[in-house]
C-alpha positions in Angstrom: 0.1 -0.1 0.0 1.5 3.2 -1.3 1.5 5.9 1.9 0.5 9.4 0.7 2.7 12.2 1.9 0.3 15.6 2.5 2.3 17.2 5.3 -0.1 16.5 7.9 -1.1 13.4 9.2 1.9 11.4 9.2 1.4 8.6 11.9 3.8 7.0 13.8 2.9 3.5 12.9 2.8 4.9 9.2 6.4 6.3 9.6 7.2 3.1 10.5 6.1 1.2 7.9 8.3 3.6 5.6 11.4 3.7 7.5 11.8 -0.1 8.7 9.5 -1.8 6.0 10.0 0.2 2.6 6.6 1.2 2.1 6.5 3.0 -1.2 5.3 6.8 -0.8 3.8 9.6 -3.2 3.4 12.8 -2.5 0.1 15.1 -2.7 -0.2 17.3 -5.3 -0.9 20.1 -3.1 2.1 19.1 -0.9 4.4 19.3 -4.5 2.9 22.8 -4.8 4.0 23.9 -1.2 7.8 22.5 -1.6 7.7 24.3 -5.4 7.2 27.5 -3.6 8.9 27.4 -0.4 12.2 26.6 -3.0 11.5 29.3 -5.3 11.5 31.2 -2.5 14.8 30.4 -0.7 16.7 31.1 -4.2 15.3 33.9 -4.3 16.4 35.2 -0.9 19.7 33.2 -1.9 20.4 35.0 -4.6 19.5 38.3 -2.2 22.3 37.4 -0.3 20.0 37.3 2.5 21.4 35.2 5.5 19.9 32.4 6.7 21.0 30.4 9.2 22.1 26.4 7.8 21.6 27.5 4.6 24.0 29.7 3.7 25.8 29.6 7.3 27.4 27.2 8.9 25.5 25.2 11.9 26.0 25.6 15.9 29.5 26.9 16.8 29.9 27.9 12.9 26.6 29.8 12.9 28.2 33.4 12.5 30.4 31.7 9.3 28.7 33.0 6.0 29.2 31.3 3.0 30.2 32.2 0.0 27.9 31.8 -3.4 30.1 29.1 -4.6 29.7 26.9 -0.7 25.9 26.9 -1.1 
């Protein structure tokens, strides 16, 4: 049985089936639309050189290290 990923309603049981039993998954079309919109927003912020933790900075003790365009 294919488990649909919609952005809500993912139970622990379903997650276990996916992680431990290789259950097939499929993205709900609305979830894919939201992912694409988020990706576009993220790319626009990167092009504008907006600093975003963990995207174009290091993580943890390196959070104040800003990565250059080639490293992102």
